[in-house]
C-alpha positions in Angstrom: 0.0 0.0 0.2 1.3 3.4 -1.2 0.4 5.7 1.9 2.6 8.4 1.1 -0.3 9.1 -1.9 -3.1 11.5 -1.1 -6.0 12.7 -3.1 -7.0 16.3 -2.6 -10.0 17.4 -4.5 -9.7 16.3 -7.4 -5.9 15.3 -7.4 -3.6 12.3 -6.4 -0.3 14.0 -5.4 2.5 12.8 -3.0 1.9 13.9 0.9 5.0 15.6 1.0 3.8 18.2 -1.7 0.8 19.3 0.2 0.8 21.9 2.6 -1.7 23.0 5.2 -3.2 26.5 5.1 -2.9 28.2 8.6 -6.3 29.5 8.0 -8.1 26.6 6.8 -11.1 26.4 9.2 -10.5 22.6 9.8 -7.3 23.3 11.1 -8.4 26.2 13.0 -11.9 25.2 14.3 -12.2 21.3 13.6 -14.9 23.0 10.8 -15.3 19.9 8.8 -16.6 16.4 8.8 -15.1 12.7 7.9 -15.5 9.5 6.8 -14.1 6.1 7.0 -14.4 3.5 4.0 -13.3 -0.3 4.8 -11.5 -1.9 1.8 -11.6 -5.8 1.4 -9.8 -7.1 -1.7 -9.2 -4.2 -3.2 -12.6 -3.1 -3.3 -14.5 -0.4 -0.9 -17.3 -2.0 0.8 -20.8 0.3 0.3 -18.6 3.1 -0.5 -21.7 4.9 -2.2 -23.4 4.6 1.1 -20.1 5.7 3.2 -20.4 8.8 0.7 -24.0 9.6 0.8 -23.4 10.3 4.4 -20.4 11.9 4.4 -22.5 14.1 1.5 -25.8 14.1 4.2 -23.2 15.4 6.7 -21.6 18.1 4.3 -24.9 19.5 4.0 -26.1 20.0 7.8 -22.8 21.9 8.4 -23.7 24.0 5.0 -21.0 24.0 3.1 -22.0 24.7 0.1 -21.4 23.6 -3.6 -19.4 20.5 -3.5 -18.4 17.6 -5.3 -21.6 14.7 -5.6 -21.9 11.4 -4.0 -21.0 9.4 -7.3 -17.6 11.9 -8.0 -16.8 10.9 -4.5 -17.2 7.0 -4.8 -15.0 7.7 -7.5 -12.3 9.1 -6.3 -12.6 6.2 -3.5 -11.9 4.0 -6.9 -9.4 6.1 -8.0 -7.2 6.3 -4.7 -7.5 2.3 -4.1 -6.0 1.7 -7.7 -3.0 4.5 -7.4 -2.2 3.2 -3.9 -2.7 -0.1 -4.4 -4.9 -0.5 -1.7 -5.8 -4.9 -1.2 -7.0 -4.7 2.4 -7.3 -0.9 4.3 -9.6 1.7 4.8 -10.2 4.9 3.2 -10.0 8.3 5.7 -11.9 11.1 3.6 -12.6 14.3 5.4 -13.6 17.4 3.9 -12.9 20.8 5.7 -14.9 24.4 4.9 -11.8 25.6 3.3 -10.0 28.9 4.0 -11.6 31.8 5.5 -11.0 34.9 8.4 -10.6 34.0 11.8 -14.0 34.0 13.6 -16.4 31.6 14.4 -19.0 32.8 12.2 -18.0 31.0 8.3 -17.7 33.4 5.2 -20.6 32.6 2.7 -18.4 31.9 0.2 -15.6 30.1 0.6 -13.6 26.9 -1.5 -14.0 23.5 0.5 -11.2 21.0 0.4 -11.5 17.5 0.5 -8.6 14.9 1.2 -8.8 11.3 1.1 -5.9 8.9 2.2 -5.2 5.5 2.4 -5.2 3.8 5.9 -3.6 0.4 7.0 -5.6 -2.4 9.0 -4.1 -5.4 10.5 -6.9 -7.7 9.8 -4.6 -10.4 10.7 -3.8 -8.9 14.8 -7.7 -8.0 14.9 -8.7 -11.7 14.0 -5.7 -12.5 16.8 -7.8 -10.6 19.6 -11.3 -11.8 18.5 -10.1 -15.3 20.2 -9.8 -14.0 23.6 -11.8 -10.7 23.5 -11.0 -7.5 24.5 -11.1 -5.3 28.0 -13.3 -2.0 28.0 -12.6 1.5 30.2 -16.0 3.3 31.1 -15.0 7.0 30.5 -17.7 9.7 31.1 -19.0 10.8 28.0 -18.5 14.7 27.6 -19.4 14.8 23.8 -20.9 17.8 22.6 -24.1 17.3 20.3 -24.4 16.1 17.1 -22.2 12.7 17.6 -24.5 11.6 14.5 -22.3 13.4 12.7 -18.4 12.8 12.3 -17.1 16.1 12.9 -13.8 16.9 12.7 -13.8 17.9 16.5 -12.8 14.8 18.5 -10.7 15.9 21.8 -13.1 14.0 24.1 -12.3 10.8 21.7 -8.7 11.3 21.7 -8.4 12.1 25.2 -10.9 8.7 26.2 -8.5 6.7 24.2 -5.5 7.6 25.3 -6.6 6.9 28.9 -7.4 3.0 28.1 -4.1 3.2 26.3 -2.1 4.1 29.5 -4.5 1.4 31.4 -3.9 -1.1 28.9 -7.2 -1.5 27.6 -8.5 -2.0 24.4 -10.8 1.2 23.9 -13.1 3.1 26.1 -16.8 3.0 26.2 -18.6 6.3 26.8 -21.1 6.4 30.1 -23.9 9.4 30.2 -26.7 10.0 32.5 -25.1 6.1 33.6 -26.2 4.7 30.0 -23.4 3.2 27.8 -23.7 4.8 24.9 -20.8 3.8 22.3 -16.6 3.4 22.2 -14.6 5.8 20.8 -14.9 4.8 17.2 -17.2 2.2 17.4 -20.5 0.9 18.4 -21.5 -1.3 21.8 -23.6 -4.1 21.7 -24.5 -6.7 24.3 -26.4 -10.1 23.8 -29.3 -11.1 26.6 -31.9 -13.4 25.9 -30.3 -14.3 22.4 -31.5 -10.5 21.2 -28.7 -7.6 20.5 -29.5 -4.9 22.4 -27.8 -0.9 21.5 -28.3 2.2 22.6 -30.9 4.3 20.6 -29.7 6.3 17.0 -31.1 9.8 18.8 -29.9 12.8 16.9 -26.8 13.7 17.9 -26.0 11.2 20.1 -24.3 8.6 18.8 -22.0 7.8 15.1 -24.6 6.6 12.1 -22.0 3.6 12.2 -22.4 1.5 8.7 -20.8 -1.5 11.0 -24.2 -1.0 13.3 -26.3 -0.9 10.0 -25.2 -3.5 8.3 -25.6 -5.8 11.5 -29.2 -4.8 12.2 -30.5 -4.6 8.5 -28.8 -7.6 7.2 -26.2 -9.6 9.6 -28.6 -10.2 12.5 -31.6 -11.0 10.4 -29.4 -13.4 9.1 -29.2 -15.2 12.0 -32.9 -14.5 13.2 -31.6 -12.2 15.9 -33.7 -9.4 16.8 -31.8 -5.9 17.1 -33.4 -3.8 20.6 -32.4 -0.2 20.6 -33.0 0.9 24.2 -30.4 2.3 26.8 -28.9 0.8 29.6 -26.5 0.6 32.4 -23.4 -1.2 32.6 -24.4 -3.3 35.0 -26.7 -4.5 32.5 -24.1 -5.2 30.3 -22.1 -6.7 33.1 -24.8 -9.3 33.3 -25.5 -9.5 29.6 -24.6 -13.1 28.1 -22.4 -11.3 25.6 -20.7 -8.3 24.2 -19.3 -6.6 21.4 -17.7 -3.8 19.5 -18.3 -3.2 16.0 -17.4 -0.5 13.5 -14.5 0.0 10.8 -11.6 -0.8 12.5 -12.7 -3.6 14.5 -15.0 -5.5 12.3 -17.2 -7.5 15.8 -14.8 -7.4 18.4 -15.9 -9.6 21.2 -15.9 -7.7 24.6 -14.3 -9.9 27.7 -14.6 -7.8 30.6 -15.5 -4.0 30.9 -13.3 -2.4 33.6 -11.3 -5.4 34.4 -15.0 -7.0 35.3 -15.8 -10.4 33.3 -19.1 -9.9 31.2 -20.5 -13.4 30.6 -17.9 -16.2 31.4 -15.0 -13.8 29.5 -14.9 -16.1 26.6 -15.9 -14.7 23.2 -19.7 -15.6 22.8 -21.4 -17.8 20.6 -23.6 -14.9 18.7 -20.9 -12.7 18.7 -18.3 -15.2 16.3 -21.5 -16.1 14.4 -21.8 -12.6 13.5 -18.2 -12.0 12.8 -19.0 -15.5 10.6 -22.1 -14.1 8.4 -19.9 -10.9 7.8 -16.9 -12.7 6.8 -19.2 -14.7 4.1 -21.0 -11.6 3.3 -17.3 -9.5 2.6 -16.4 -12.4 0.2 -19.8 -12.0 -1.5 -19.5 -8.2 -2.0 -15.9 -8.2 -2.9 -15.5 -11.4 -5.2 
């Protein structure tokens, strides 16, 4: 994979050739949005759906006159080919562009799109999946609009660092005593042979593509019902199984929360079945 190649707007260039303008609002204010597209066997998975999600976020934060969904999908295909991406991720961000230093954004501006290939060690993920991971709970101090993938991610950065220092896999946000989600993935538990997860209320959690895939295709394939309802850490600890799902972790069993065992402390039957169905789905979509 050629990680030095970057797609900026309509051009693919070497990363060393790109200079970040000091007045770019993404740099100054985090004024922009992002999207992550997984790549398997040299093909972007659900590129159109991901770019629709990005386009909708662009519209909601009022970035004007930008590329259409089909153009952004074409960009993903171009970068995959140019950067020789077989397996990994494509990270895309769109900022409002250059403007004066003030919170209110200008009426006219030139948005900037940057797309890059990101390596992902899926062999290491498979090894972790055999034992499950340990999560650290932290207060959810994020602002509203979590359903939009905004560039401002300081709470996630600090939470992930706290988890790493404590030798946890990731941090799990808790708000009003209810678990919301992890820093980059959706949290689910299995109880009474049903999947439970925090509801997709406006501004509460990210609109995770893997979450949608589980709800719409993978869970139905196993005749599992998805219950969208808030629950506490105690509820999760007393569940039969727990898992994370997202582009970076795929479907990852959770063995412990705050070093307390979930279920029997081993990857659960339904979690592993979901991963199996997901792998079948990937083979079908990328053959």
